[in-house]
C-alpha positions as CSV (number, residue, x, y, z in Angstrom):
1,M,-239.8,-51.6,80.8
2,D,-237.5,-48.5,81.0
3,V,-239.7,-45.8,79.6
4,P,-238.0,-42.5,78.8
5,G,-239.1,-39.0,79.5
6,G,-242.1,-37.3,81.0
7,G,-244.4,-37.3,84.1
8,G,-244.0,-39.2,87.3
9,G,-240.3,-38.5,87.5
10,R,-237.5,-40.6,86.1
11,G,-237.4,-42.6,89.3
12,A,-241.2,-43.5,89.3
13,P,-241.6,-47.2,90.1
14,W,-243.8,-47.8,87.0
15,R,-240.9,-47.1,84.7
16,K,-239.1,-50.2,85.8
17,M,-242.2,-52.5,85.5
18,S,-242.6,-55.1,82.8
19,K,-245.5,-54.5,80.4
20,E,-247.4,-57.3,82.1
21,E,-246.9,-55.8,85.6
22,L,-247.9,-52.3,84.5
23,E,-251.1,-53.8,82.9
24,N,-251.8,-55.6,86.2
25,Q,-251.3,-52.5,88.3
26,Y,-253.7,-50.4,86.2
27,S,-256.4,-53.1,86.1
28,P,-258.5,-52.4,89.2
29,S,-260.7,-55.5,88.9
30,R,-257.6,-57.7,89.3
31,W,-257.2,-56.4,92.9
32,V,-260.6,-57.2,94.3
33,V,-260.5,-59.4,97.4
34,R,-264.0,-60.7,98.0
35,R,-265.1,-61.7,94.5
36,G,-263.7,-62.4,91.1
37,A,-263.0,-59.7,88.6
38,E,-266.1,-60.4,86.5
39,E,-268.4,-60.7,89.5
40,A,-267.0,-57.4,90.9
41,M,-267.8,-55.6,87.7
42,R,-271.3,-57.1,87.5
43,T,-272.0,-56.2,91.2
44,Y,-270.7,-52.6,90.6
45,S,-273.0,-52.2,87.6
46,Q,-276.0,-53.7,89.4
47,I,-275.7,-51.6,92.5
48,G,-275.2,-48.4,90.4
49,D,-278.3,-49.3,88.3
50,E,-280.4,-50.0,91.3
51,A,-279.3,-46.9,93.1
52,T,-280.1,-44.8,90.1
53,K,-283.6,-46.3,89.7
54,K,-284.3,-45.7,93.4
55,A,-283.2,-42.1,93.1
56,R,-285.3,-41.5,90.0
57,A,-288.3,-43.1,91.6
58,T,-288.7,-40.3,94.1
59,G,-289.7,-37.9,91.3
60,R,-287.4,-35.2,92.8
61,S,-285.1,-35.0,89.8
62,L,-284.5,-33.2,86.5
63,L,-283.1,-35.7,84.1
64,D,-281.1,-35.1,80.9
65,M,-280.7,-31.4,81.5
66,P,-278.4,-30.0,78.9
67,Y,-275.2,-28.2,79.8
68,G,-274.2,-27.8,76.2
69,D,-275.3,-28.4,72.6
70,G,-273.7,-31.8,72.2
71,E,-275.8,-35.0,72.3
72,G,-273.9,-36.4,75.3
73,E,-273.8,-33.1,77.2
74,K,-276.5,-33.9,79.8
75,M,-276.7,-34.0,83.5
76,D,-279.2,-35.4,86.0
77,I,-280.1,-33.2,89.1
78,Y,-281.5,-34.9,92.2
79,F,-283.1,-32.7,94.9
80,P,-283.9,-33.2,98.6
81,E,-287.5,-33.1,99.8
82,E,-287.1,-29.4,100.8
83,V,-286.3,-27.9,97.4
84,S,-284.7,-24.5,97.4
85,E,-282.2,-22.7,95.2
86,A,-280.1,-22.1,98.3
87,L,-278.9,-25.7,98.5
88,P,-275.4,-27.2,98.6
89,F,-274.7,-29.1,95.4
90,L,-272.4,-32.1,95.0
91,V,-271.4,-32.6,91.3
92,F,-270.3,-36.2,90.5
93,F,-268.1,-37.4,87.6
94,H,-268.3,-41.2,87.0
95,G,-265.3,-43.4,86.2
96,G,-264.7,-46.1,83.6
97,Y,-261.2,-45.3,82.3
98,W,-262.7,-42.5,80.1
99,Q,-264.2,-45.2,77.9
100,S,-267.1,-46.7,79.8
101,G,-269.6,-45.8,82.5
102,S,-272.7,-43.6,82.3
103,K,-274.6,-41.1,84.4
104,D,-277.6,-43.5,84.1
105,T,-276.0,-46.0,86.4
106,S,-273.9,-43.8,88.7
107,A,-276.3,-42.3,91.2
108,F,-274.7,-44.3,94.1
109,M,-274.7,-41.5,96.7
110,V,-277.9,-39.7,95.7
111,S,-280.3,-41.2,98.3
112,P,-278.2,-40.7,101.5
113,L,-277.1,-37.2,100.4
114,T,-280.4,-35.9,99.3
115,A,-281.9,-37.3,102.6
116,Q,-279.6,-34.8,104.4
117,G,-280.4,-31.8,102.2
118,V,-277.7,-32.0,99.5
119,A,-278.6,-31.7,95.8
120,V,-276.6,-34.1,93.7
121,V,-275.7,-33.7,90.0
122,I,-274.5,-36.7,88.0
123,V,-272.7,-35.6,84.8
124,A,-272.5,-37.3,81.5
125,Y,-269.6,-36.7,79.1
126,D,-268.4,-38.1,75.8
127,I,-266.3,-41.2,76.6
128,A,-263.7,-42.6,74.1
129,P,-263.5,-43.2,71.3
130,K,-266.1,-40.5,70.6
131,G,-264.6,-38.1,73.1
132,T,-261.0,-37.1,73.6
133,L,-259.5,-36.3,77.0
134,D,-259.4,-32.6,76.1
135,K,-263.1,-32.7,75.2
136,M,-264.0,-34.5,78.4
137,V,-262.2,-31.9,80.5
138,D,-263.9,-29.1,78.7
139,Q,-267.3,-30.8,79.1
140,V,-267.1,-31.4,82.8
141,T,-265.9,-27.8,83.2
142,R,-268.9,-26.5,81.4
143,S,-271.2,-28.8,83.4
144,V,-270.0,-27.1,86.7
145,A,-270.5,-23.7,85.1
146,S,-274.0,-24.7,84.1
147,V,-275.0,-25.6,87.6
148,Q,-273.9,-22.2,88.8
149,K,-275.9,-20.5,86.0
150,R,-279.0,-22.5,86.8
151,Y,-278.7,-22.1,90.6
152,P,-276.9,-18.8,91.3
153,G,-278.1,-18.7,94.9
154,N,-276.6,-22.1,95.8
155,R,-274.8,-22.6,99.1
156,G,-271.7,-24.0,97.5
157,I,-270.8,-26.4,94.7
158,H,-268.7,-29.3,95.7
159,L,-267.1,-31.8,93.3
160,C,-266.6,-35.6,93.5
161,G,-265.1,-38.0,91.1
162,H,-264.2,-41.7,91.1
163,S,-261.3,-43.3,89.2
164,A,-261.2,-41.5,85.8
165,G,-263.9,-39.2,87.2
166,A,-261.5,-38.2,90.0
167,H,-259.0,-37.2,87.3
168,L,-261.6,-35.0,85.7
169,A,-262.6,-33.5,89.0
170,A,-258.9,-32.7,89.8
171,M,-258.6,-30.9,86.5
172,M,-261.2,-28.5,87.7
173,L,-258.5,-27.0,89.9
174,L,-256.9,-25.7,86.7
175,A,-260.1,-24.5,85.0
176,N,-260.3,-21.0,83.5
177,W,-263.8,-20.0,84.6
178,T,-263.7,-16.5,83.3
179,K,-263.7,-17.7,79.7
180,L,-267.1,-19.3,80.4
181,G,-268.5,-16.1,81.7
182,V,-269.3,-17.4,85.1
183,T,-267.5,-18.1,88.4
184,P,-269.0,-21.1,90.2
185,N,-269.6,-20.7,93.9
186,L,-266.6,-22.7,94.9
187,K,-265.7,-20.5,97.9
188,G,-264.7,-22.9,100.6
189,F,-265.7,-25.8,98.3
190,R,-264.7,-29.5,98.9
191,L,-263.2,-31.7,96.3
192,F,-263.5,-35.4,96.9
193,L,-261.1,-37.5,94.7
194,V,-261.8,-41.2,95.0
195,S,-259.3,-43.8,93.8
196,G,-258.1,-41.5,90.9
197,I,-255.3,-41.3,88.4
198,Y,-253.5,-37.9,88.3
199,D,-250.5,-38.7,86.1
200,L,-251.7,-40.2,82.8
201,E,-248.4,-41.2,81.4
202,P,-248.4,-44.8,82.8
203,V,-251.8,-45.4,81.2
204,M,-250.3,-44.7,77.8
205,H,-248.4,-47.9,78.1
206,T,-251.4,-50.2,78.9
207,S,-254.2,-51.6,76.8
208,E,-256.5,-48.9,78.3
209,N,-254.9,-46.5,75.8
210,A,-256.2,-48.3,72.7
211,P,-259.5,-46.4,72.5
212,L,-258.0,-43.2,74.1
213,L,-255.0,-42.8,71.7
214,V,-253.3,-40.6,74.3
215,T,-249.9,-39.2,73.3
216,L,-247.3,-37.9,75.7
217,E,-248.3,-34.4,74.9
218,D,-252.0,-35.3,75.6
219,A,-251.0,-37.0,78.9
220,R,-249.0,-34.0,80.2
221,R,-251.6,-31.5,79.2
222,N,-254.3,-33.5,81.0
223,S,-252.4,-34.6,84.0
224,P,-253.1,-32.5,87.1
225,Q,-249.9,-34.0,88.7
226,W,-247.8,-32.7,85.9
227,H,-249.3,-29.2,86.1
228,L,-248.7,-29.0,89.8
229,E,-245.1,-30.0,89.4
230,M,-244.2,-28.1,86.2
231,A,-246.4,-25.1,86.2
232,P,-247.9,-25.0,89.7
233,A,-251.3,-23.4,90.1
234,Q,-251.8,-21.5,93.3
235,P,-255.1,-22.0,95.3
236,A,-257.7,-19.6,94.0
237,D,-259.5,-19.9,97.3
238,P,-257.6,-20.6,100.5
239,G,-260.8,-22.2,101.9
240,C,-260.8,-24.9,99.2
241,R,-260.2,-28.3,100.8
242,I,-259.2,-31.4,98.8
243,L,-259.7,-34.9,100.1
244,V,-257.6,-37.5,98.3
245,I,-259.1,-41.0,98.9
246,V,-257.9,-44.5,98.1
247,G,-259.2,-47.9,99.0
248,Q,-257.0,-50.2,101.0
249,H,-257.3,-52.8,98.3
250,D,-256.6,-50.5,95.4
251,S,-253.4,-51.5,93.5
252,P,-250.0,-50.2,94.7
253,E,-249.9,-47.9,91.7
254,F,-253.3,-46.4,92.5
255,H,-252.0,-45.8,96.1
256,R,-248.8,-44.2,94.7
257,Q,-250.8,-41.9,92.4
258,S,-253.1,-40.8,95.2
259,R,-250.3,-40.2,97.7
260,E,-248.1,-38.3,95.3
261,F,-250.9,-36.1,94.2
262,Y,-251.7,-35.3,97.8
263,Q,-248.1,-34.5,98.5
264,A,-247.9,-32.3,95.4
265,L,-250.9,-30.4,96.5
266,R,-249.5,-29.8,100.0
267,R,-246.2,-28.6,98.6
268,R,-248.1,-26.0,96.5
269,S,-250.0,-24.7,99.6
270,W,-253.3,-26.3,98.8
271,E,-255.3,-27.5,101.9
272,A,-255.4,-31.2,101.2
273,S,-255.8,-34.4,103.3
274,F,-255.3,-38.0,102.5
275,E,-257.5,-40.9,103.5
276,E,-257.1,-44.6,103.0
277,L,-260.4,-46.3,103.5
278,R,-260.0,-49.7,105.2
279,D,-261.0,-53.0,103.7
280,V,-262.5,-51.7,100.5
281,D,-261.4,-52.2,96.9
282,H,-261.6,-49.9,93.9
283,F,-265.3,-50.6,93.4
284,E,-266.5,-51.0,96.9
285,V,-265.1,-47.6,97.8
286,L,-267.8,-46.1,95.6
287,W,-270.7,-48.5,95.8
288,N,-270.7,-48.3,99.6
289,L,-271.8,-44.6,99.1
290,T,-275.3,-46.1,98.8
291,Q,-275.1,-46.5,102.6
292,K,-275.9,-43.6,104.9
293,D,-273.5,-44.9,107.7
294,Y,-270.6,-45.6,105.4
295,V,-267.5,-43.7,106.5
296,L,-267.1,-41.8,103.2
297,T,-270.8,-40.8,103.1
298,Q,-270.3,-39.3,106.6
299,I,-267.1,-37.6,105.6
300,I,-268.8,-36.0,102.6
301,L,-271.8,-34.8,104.6
302,K,-269.7,-33.4,107.5
303,T,-267.3,-31.5,105.3
304,I,-270.0,-30.0,103.1
305,F,-272.0,-28.8,106.1
306,Q,-269.0,-27.4,107.8
307,E,-269.0,-24.6,105.2
308,S,-272.5,-24.4,103.7
């Protein structure tokens, strides 16, 4: 499939793929190694649901807090036992190809992080077909600003996203905070991008675009990779550190997307690092965050407390 134009460069491997291979590359459930695709998806949903119920059972949470006027513009805030305004916050954006997923089943990391003194915010946004990519980016931007407004004495706001949520988190590097009337406390912040997509053009040519209806213009406007290459943003804070993460058993295209985004960040003087997590697939890389001893849980905690 020789696809003309646009992001990813004319020599990008996906441009030479057949439609079937491109579909395969951008279907994460086809790359799981320990269970079938359907079982992997069921397990992912079950673990997320159980983790969220456990987190809510503590009673140390504020649920469905509005960050805007829209029906879907809500966030859940989970607190440690020692509640203080001067806490580090981790804001999480769930995945689901911008068309599925929910904050109500996405509190994977809440228990191990709150146990160590980190407040965790799980953000909802309007998924497709109700929400467009432009709207989703705007919503998550306003959710981060809302955390700052509610907790101006925080010890830092750090961002994390998985899959489509990693794309949304990466778009925060381009956010215009001044138009929102607030500058989040992102000094020295950490951005954890887990198994994400940063160039949206390949997705246009898969079945995932049916509810999204993304055009080439939409894809470029909402692709952090394209912005870095074509109109590079300079780091607003030299202390900002970005960790680009991919699972060993993510597809080759997910590996390429993560590595090329990391390389683009480095070329533009962002402080970025790349981590391939061994023996995990696209779903395990996130659901293992329910475990306090999981390598990514420990990376998140260590990097947050280095600066907070």
